MARZANU-665989 format. One record per residue (C-alpha): residue in one letter; x, y, z. Coordinates in steps of 0.5 Angstrom, whole numbers, padded with zeros to 4 digits, always signed. Example, Ala and Ser with C-alpha at 12.3 -4.5 7.8 and 13.67 -1.06 7.14 Angstrom:
2
A+0025-0009+0016S+0027-0002+0014
END
This chain:
366
M+0117-0004+0081D+0119+0003+0078E+0122-0001+0072L+0115-0005+0072S+0111+0002+0072T+0116+0005+0066I+0115-0002+0062R+0107-0001+0063S+0106+0006+0061E+0111+0005+0055T+0108-0001+0052L+0101+0001+0053A+0103+0008+0049A+0106+0003+0044V+0100-0001+0043A+0095+0005+0043A+0100+0008+0037A+0100+0002+0033L+0096+0004+0026D+0096-0003+0023A+0097-0010+0025R+0105-0010+0023A+0106-0004+0028L+0101-0008+0034D+0105-0014+0033A+0112-0011+0034A+0109-0008+0040R+0107-0015+0043V+0114-0018+0041A+0117-0012+0045A+0113-0013+0051L+0111-0021+0051G+0116-0024+0046R+0121-0029+0048N+0126-0023+0049G+0121-0018+0051R+0121-0013+0057V+0115-0016+0061T+0118-0023+0060G+0125-0021+0062L+0122-0018+0069M+0119-0026+0070K+0126-0028+0069T+0129-0024+0075L+0124-0027+0080G+0130-0032+0082T+0134-0026+0084L+0129-0024+0089P+0128-0026+0096P+0123-0031+0097D+0118-0027+0101A+0118-0022+0095R+0117-0027+0089K+0110-0028+0090A+0108-0021+0090F+0112-0019+0085G+0110-0025+0080Q+0103-0023+0081T+0104-0016+0079V+0108-0018+0073N+0102-0023+0071A+0097-0017+0072L+0101-0013+0067K+0101-0019+0062D+0094-0019+0063E+0093-0012+0062I+0098-0011+0056A+0094-0017+0053A+0087-0014+0053A+0090-0008+0051L+0093-0011+0045D+0086-0015+0043A+0082-0009+0044R+0087-0005+0039K+0087-0011+0034V+0079-0010+0034Q+0080-0003+0032I+0085-0004+0027D+0081-0009+0024S+0075-0005+0024T+0078+0001+0021A+0081-0003+0015L+0075-0007+0014A+0071+0000+0013A+0077+0003+0009R+0077-0004+0004L+0069-0003+0004E+0070+0004+0002A+0075+0003-0003E+0072-0003-0006R+0065+0000-0006L+0061-0001-0013D+0055+0003-0015I+0050-0001-0017S+0044+0004-0018L+0041+0006-0024P+0043+0013-0028V+0038+0019-0027R+0032+0017-0032P+0032+0022-0037E+0024+0024-0036R+0023+0031-0034A+0017+0029-0030G+0013+0023-0028T+0006+0022-0030L-0001+0021-0026H-0003+0013-0027P-0010+0013-0031I-0013+0009-0025G-0012+0015-0021Q-0014+0020-0026T-0020+0017-0027I-0022+0016-0020D-0021+0024-0019E-0025+0025-0025I-0031+0021-0022C-0030+0024-0015A-0030+0031-0018I-0037+0029-0022F-0040+0026-0016G-0037+0031-0011E-0041+0037-0015M-0047+0033-0013G-0046+0033-0006F-0043+0026-0005V-0037+0026+0000W-0031+0021-0001A-0031+0014+0004E-0026+0009+0005G-0025+0002+0008P-0021-0004+0009D-0019-0009+0004I-0019-0015+0008E-0027-0015+0011D-0031-0020+0015D-0036-0025+0012W-0042-0021+0015H-0040-0014+0012N-0038-0017+0005F-0044-0021+0004E-0049-0022+0010A-0050-0015+0011L-0051-0014+0004N-0056-0019+0003F-0052-0025+0000P-0055-0032+0001P-0051-0037+0004D-0051-0041-0003H-0049-0035-0007P-0043-0036-0012A-0039-0030-0010R-0039-0034-0003Q-0035-0040-0007M-0028-0041-0007Q-0027-0040-0015D-0030-0033-0014T-0027-0030-0007F-0020-0030-0004F-0021-0033+0003L-0017-0032+0009P-0016-0035+0015P-0022-0034+0020R-0022-0029+0026A-0021-0031+0033D-0028-0031+0034G-0029-0036+0028M-0032-0030+0023P-0029-0032+0016M-0025-0027+0013V-0024-0025+0006L-0021-0020+0001R-0026-0016-0001T-0030-0017-0007H-0033-0010-0008T-0033-0004-0004S-0040-0005-0002P-0038-0006+0005V-0036+0001+0006Q-0043+0003+0005V-0045-0002+0010R-0040+0001+0015T-0042+0008+0013M-0049+0007+0015L-0048+0004+0021D-0044+0010+0024K-0047+0013+0029T-0046+0020+0027V-0049+0018+0020Q-0055+0015+0023K-0056+0021+0028R-0056+0026+0022L-0061+0021+0018A-0066+0021+0024D-0065+0029+0024G-0068+0029+0017G-0061+0030+0013A-0058+0025+0008L-0053+0021+0006R-0049+0021+0000V-0042+0018-0001I-0037+0016-0006V-0033+0010-0005P-0027+0008-0009G-0022+0003-0008R-0018-0004-0009T-0022-0010-0010F-0020-0017-0011R-0023-0023-0015T-0020-0030-0017D-0021-0028-0025S-0015-0027-0030D-0016-0025-0037Q-0016-0020-0042T-0022-0016-0039H-0021-0019-0031T-0015-0018-0026P-0015-0021-0019M-0014-0014-0017F-0018-0008-0020A-0021-0002-0018Q-0028+0000-0017V-0032+0006-0015E-0039+0005-0011G-0044+0011-0009L-0050+0011-0004V-0055+0016-0003I-0060+0015+0003D-0065+0019+0006R-0073+0019+0006A-0075+0021-0001T-0070+0019-0006H-0073+0014-0011M-0071+0011-0018G-0072+0018-0022H-0067+0021-0018L-0062+0015-0019K-0063+0015-0027G-0062+0023-0027C-0056+0022-0023L-0053+0017-0027T-0055+0020-0033D-0052+0027-0031F-0045+0023-0029C-0045+0019-0036R-0045+0025-0040A-0040+0029-0036F-0035+0023-0035F-0035+0022-0043E-0036+0029-0044V-0041+0028-0049D-0048+0032-0048D-0053+0028-0051V-0050+0021-0050P-0056+0016-0050V-0057+0012-0043R-0061+0006-0042F-0063+0003-0036R-0064-0005-0037P-0067-0009-0031S-0062-0014-0028Y-0061-0017-0021F-0056-0016-0015P-0057-0018-0008F-0057-0012-0005T-0061-0007-0009E-0069-0008-0011P-0071-0006-0017S-0064-0007-0020A-0062-0004-0027E-0055-0005-0031V-0054+0002-0034D-0052+0002-0042I-0049+0008-0046G-0050+0009-0053C-0044+0008-0058S-0042+0006-0065W-0038+0001-0068K-0037+0004-0075G-0031+0003-0078G-0029-0002-0073E-0027+0004-0068L-0031+0005-0062R-0035+0012-0061I-0039+0014-0055G-0045+0018-0057A-0051+0017-0062G-0051+0010-0065D-0054+0003-0066S-0050+0000-0061W-0050+0000-0053L-0045-0001-0048E-0046-0004-0041I-0042+0001-0036L-0045+0000-0029G-0050-0003-0024S-0055+0000-0020G-0061+0000-0016M-0065+0002-0010V-0062-0001-0004H-0066-0007-0001P-0070-0007+0005N-0066-0012+0008V-0059-0008+0007L-0063-0002+0011R-0065-0007+0016H-0058-0010+0017C-0055-0003+0018G-0060-0001+0023L-0065+0003+0019D-0072+0002+0018P-0074+0001+0011E-0081+0004+0012V-0078+0011+0014Y-0071+0011+0009Q-0070+0009+0002G-0064+0010-0003F-0060+0008-0009A-0053+0005-0010F-0049+0004-0016G-0042+0001-0018M-0037+0001-0023G-0030-0002-0025I-0025+0004-0026E-0021+0001-0031R-0027-0001-0035V-0029+0006-0036A-0022+0009-0037M-0021+0004-0042L-0027+0006-0046K-0026+0013-0045Y-0018+0013-0047G-0018+0007-0052I-0014+0003-0048P-0015-0004-0051D-0012-0009-0045L-0014-0009-0038R-0007-0012-0036T-0003-0006-0038F-0006-0002-0032F-0001-0006-0028E+0005-0008-0032S+0009-0001-0030D+0011+0000-0037L+0014+0007-0038R+0012+0007-0045W+0005+0006-0043L+0005+0011-0038R+0008+0016-0042H+0003+0015-0047Y-0003+0014-0043G-0001+0018-0036F-0003+0025-0034S+0000+0031-0032A+0000+0032-0024L-0003+0039-0026D-0009+0037-0029V-0013+0037-0023P-0020+0034-0026S-0026+0039-0025L-0033+0040-0028T-0031+0048-0029G-0024+0047-0031G-0025+0040-0035L-0024+0033-0033S-0018+0031-0038R-0014+0036-0041
END
């Protein structure tokens, strides 16, 4: 038994000290091989008294199992270490080298959103946001879209699986649902009831099934909403005229309001700005041509009712425009699709410095 204890300690020490598969196999053969030390112990069973053979055999078998388990555990460790060393030695750096640009640029869409919000921020508008995935009620019904309106058809709207209660879900086709959510807010309604006003500007992504040089399935839009007890069409015209002149940075740009139709406003108007195409180049300002840039109108009474506001007490106006469209006009970008192509050359050309924060006092675009 003393010899068995010695063999156990020496064998386990040899297993623990093995650094590779060859050394581990040598420790295995020395202990459990045909001529191994543990195998030799088993050969001595015949020399023992009959009453001692069983106990000794069980002890030797337990030692064999212990050594085998130690060998397996050490093999796992050696294999893991060898694999880690191989992976480190054979590692291939597939990352790109550092780009030579000294600094990045702001995307024209983000810059244009900041410019628009800076202008309306000076007029008392606050930023509001909402979800990209909307239900049918917020996106259409609350905004007075009739059931047979083209916007509710598959060719114009991305429809998603209905909600658990059966309500149809869509990728929002405009940012107008945020206006509905804002008007439904209890805090806003209390402010209006106390004689206050609501002025929000709502930028965000919108989605429609269009794709060509002037349309993309996803585009950015910004809308504004004013609600109080006294706002009228004159305020709408003054607000948007000031915006057009500030955004295009042309003090005397002509602004025209042309009658139109939108389900959620009545009366409604398209807003055009004066321009010139002399020499084939677009110039914003005085000229003999007009460019449509946004839609507007007084909030429809049905929309106010859907949002829990009495149209006999409250009124207001709303407007909306495509951000890429006005950016294209202001910065001479010929193709809408390039906004989403992530071409570094395009971004270097049309991008803005991160320090060019738009403001009416410091300038919109530097």
